[in-house]
C-alpha positions as CSV (number, residue, x, y, z in Angstrom):
1,M,9.2,32.8,44.0
2,K,12.5,34.5,43.1
3,R,13.3,31.6,40.7
4,I,9.9,32.1,39.0
5,I,10.4,35.9,38.6
6,F,13.9,35.2,37.2
7,F,12.6,32.7,34.6
8,L,9.9,35.1,33.6
9,F,12.5,37.9,33.1
10,I,14.6,35.6,30.9
11,A,11.6,34.5,28.9
12,T,10.7,38.2,28.2
13,I,14.2,38.9,26.9
14,G,14.0,35.7,24.7
15,I,10.8,36.9,23.2
16,V,12.2,40.3,22.3
17,S,15.3,38.7,20.8
18,C,13.3,36.2,18.8
19,K,11.3,39.1,17.1
20,D,14.6,40.6,15.9
21,K,15.8,37.3,14.4
22,K,12.5,36.0,13.1
23,T,13.0,37.0,9.5
24,T,16.5,35.6,9.3
25,T,15.5,32.3,11.0
26,E,12.6,31.7,8.7
27,K,14.8,32.2,5.6
28,D,17.5,29.9,7.0
29,A,14.8,27.2,7.7
30,V,13.6,27.3,4.2
31,T,17.1,26.9,2.9
32,E,18.2,24.2,5.2
33,Q,15.1,21.9,5.3
34,K,11.9,21.4,3.4
35,T,9.0,20.2,5.5
36,E,5.9,18.8,3.8
37,T,2.7,17.7,5.4
38,V,1.2,15.2,3.0
39,M,-2.6,14.7,3.4
40,A,-4.0,14.6,-0.1
41,P,-3.2,15.4,-3.7
42,G,-0.5,17.9,-4.7
43,L,2.5,15.8,-3.5
44,T,6.0,16.9,-4.5
45,K,8.3,14.5,-6.4
46,D,10.3,13.5,-3.3
47,S,7.2,13.0,-1.0
48,T,5.5,10.9,-3.7
49,A,8.6,8.7,-4.1
50,I,9.0,8.3,-0.4
51,R,5.4,7.4,0.2
52,T,5.5,4.9,-2.7
53,V,8.7,3.2,-1.4
54,I,7.1,2.9,2.1
55,M,3.8,1.5,0.9
56,N,5.5,-0.9,-1.5
57,F,7.5,-2.4,1.3
58,Y,4.7,-2.8,3.7
59,N,2.4,-4.4,1.1
60,W,5.2,-6.8,0.2
61,Y,6.1,-7.4,3.9
62,N,2.5,-8.2,4.8
63,T,2.5,-11.0,2.1
64,N,6.0,-12.3,2.9
65,F,6.1,-11.9,6.6
66,A,6.5,-15.7,7.2
67,K,9.8,-15.8,5.2
68,F,11.4,-13.6,7.8
69,Q,10.8,-16.2,10.4
70,E,12.8,-18.9,8.6
71,Y,16.1,-17.7,10.0
72,D,17.5,-18.8,13.4
73,L,19.0,-15.4,14.2
74,Y,19.8,-16.5,17.8
75,S,20.0,-19.8,19.7
76,G,20.6,-21.1,23.2
77,I,24.3,-21.9,23.9
78,K,23.6,-24.8,26.3
79,K,20.0,-25.7,25.6
80,K,17.6,-25.1,22.7
81,D,15.5,-22.0,23.2
82,M,16.9,-21.4,26.6
83,P,19.4,-18.8,28.0
84,P,22.2,-17.9,27.7
85,Y,21.7,-17.0,24.0
86,K,24.0,-16.0,21.2
87,I,23.5,-14.4,17.8
88,N,24.1,-16.8,14.9
89,W,26.1,-14.5,12.6
90,D,26.0,-17.0,9.7
91,Q,22.2,-16.8,9.8
92,V,22.4,-13.0,10.0
93,T,24.4,-12.9,6.8
94,K,21.8,-15.1,5.0
95,Y,19.0,-13.1,6.5
96,Q,20.4,-9.8,5.2
97,D,21.2,-11.3,1.8
98,F,17.5,-12.3,1.6
99,I,16.6,-8.7,2.4
100,R,18.9,-7.3,-0.3
101,T,17.5,-9.5,-3.0
102,S,13.8,-9.5,-2.0
103,A,13.1,-6.1,-0.3
104,P,14.9,-3.4,-2.4
105,Q,13.0,-0.7,-0.4
106,L,15.3,-1.4,2.5
107,G,18.7,0.2,1.8
108,E,22.3,-0.5,2.8
109,E,21.9,2.1,5.6
110,F,19.0,0.0,7.0
111,L,21.2,-3.2,6.9
112,S,24.1,-1.4,8.6
113,N,21.8,-0.2,11.4
114,Q,20.3,-3.6,11.7
115,K,23.7,-5.2,12.0
116,K,24.6,-2.8,14.8
117,F,21.3,-3.8,16.5
118,F,22.3,-7.5,16.3
119,Q,25.6,-6.6,17.9
120,Q,23.7,-4.8,20.7
121,C,21.6,-8.0,21.2
122,D,24.7,-10.2,21.3
123,S,26.3,-7.9,24.0
124,A,23.0,-8.0,26.0
125,F,22.9,-11.8,25.8
126,K,26.4,-11.9,27.4
127,T,25.5,-9.5,30.1
128,D,22.1,-11.0,31.0
129,T,22.5,-14.7,30.9
130,Q,19.3,-15.6,32.7
131,D,16.5,-13.7,30.9
132,E,14.4,-16.2,29.0
133,L,13.0,-13.5,26.8
134,P,15.9,-12.6,24.4
135,Y,16.7,-8.9,24.3
136,G,15.4,-7.2,21.1
137,F,13.3,-10.1,19.9
138,D,10.0,-9.2,21.7
139,Y,8.5,-7.1,18.9
140,D,8.3,-6.9,15.1
141,W,11.2,-4.8,13.9
142,Y,9.4,-3.8,10.7
143,T,6.2,-2.5,12.2
144,N,8.0,-1.4,15.5
145,T,5.1,-2.9,17.4
146,Q,3.8,-6.3,18.7
147,E,1.0,-6.2,16.2
148,D,0.9,-8.2,13.0
149,P,1.8,-6.6,9.7
150,Q,-1.8,-6.5,8.4
151,Y,-2.8,-4.3,11.3
152,T,0.0,-1.8,10.6
153,L,-0.8,-1.9,6.9
154,D,-4.5,-1.2,7.5
155,E,-3.7,1.7,9.8
156,M,-1.3,3.2,7.2
157,N,-4.0,2.9,4.5
158,K,-6.4,4.7,6.9
159,A,-3.9,7.3,8.0
160,K,-5.1,10.9,7.9
161,Q,-1.7,12.5,7.6
162,W,1.8,11.8,6.4
163,I,4.4,14.3,7.7
164,I,7.5,14.1,5.5
165,N,10.7,16.1,6.2
166,V,13.3,16.2,3.5
167,N,16.8,17.5,4.1
168,G,19.1,16.8,1.2
169,D,19.6,13.0,0.8
170,N,17.9,12.3,4.1
171,A,14.2,12.3,5.1
172,T,11.9,11.4,8.0
173,T,8.3,10.3,7.7
174,E,5.7,10.1,10.4
175,V,2.4,8.4,9.5
176,K,-0.4,9.7,11.7
177,G,-3.9,8.3,12.2
178,T,-6.7,8.3,14.8
179,F,-8.2,5.8,17.1
180,D,-11.5,5.8,19.0
181,D,-11.1,6.6,22.6
182,N,-14.5,6.1,24.1
183,G,-16.2,7.9,21.3
184,K,-13.5,10.6,21.0
185,Q,-11.2,10.5,18.0
186,T,-7.6,10.7,19.3
187,E,-4.5,11.2,17.1
188,M,-1.9,8.5,17.1
189,T,1.4,7.8,15.3
190,V,1.2,4.7,13.3
191,I,4.9,4.5,12.4
192,K,8.0,6.6,12.0
193,L,10.7,6.0,9.5
194,A,14.0,7.5,8.4
195,L,15.0,7.3,4.7
196,K,18.2,7.9,2.7
197,K,18.8,8.4,-1.0
198,E,21.1,5.7,-2.3
199,S,22.2,5.9,-5.9
200,G,19.4,8.5,-6.5
201,Q,16.7,6.3,-5.0
202,W,14.9,6.7,-1.7
203,K,15.4,3.8,0.6
204,I,14.2,3.0,4.1
205,A,17.1,3.5,6.5
206,K,15.5,3.0,9.8
207,I,12.1,2.0,11.2
208,G,10.9,3.4,14.5
209,T,12.8,5.6,16.9
210,E,15.3,4.7,19.6
């Protein structure tokens, strides 16, 4: 009970302090970060460009999904398709060269983050030498789900809301939709992405969250 009373006392002090600082905080927030909720017409220049880059990529990816499967990014060290595994770095190089030439919506920041991910996978393979399911290869990296690209694209096209936060040359996007939960429409996040401006153009830097 004493702890509850103490926390209520602290909360009361916090509310009083927040009132004094409210005006300053709001001004700083406007200066530091621009937050846009994109639901319909009236998009800003940045949000329009960001949404275009994202949709162009997923339309392209849905059509070219099979090409991403042509690279043997990992293999069994002793037996084919059996642990222990290793990352095939020569295939990673070819894979990322393919992305550079074929999917310009994915930027250098994305490729750098992806290479770090492959390094994490390689380290995990060396630590867990018995797991038949290779670490990091149990979902689609580009939809951040185990669904096929068409499903994700359909949900993005039906999405009710795009929440785009722009902060200088960096941005985040959360695409939100709904699903039917026994007759009740429940909100869901279709996908989250981070973007970065490279040479003046918005590029996808990361897909999903850690």
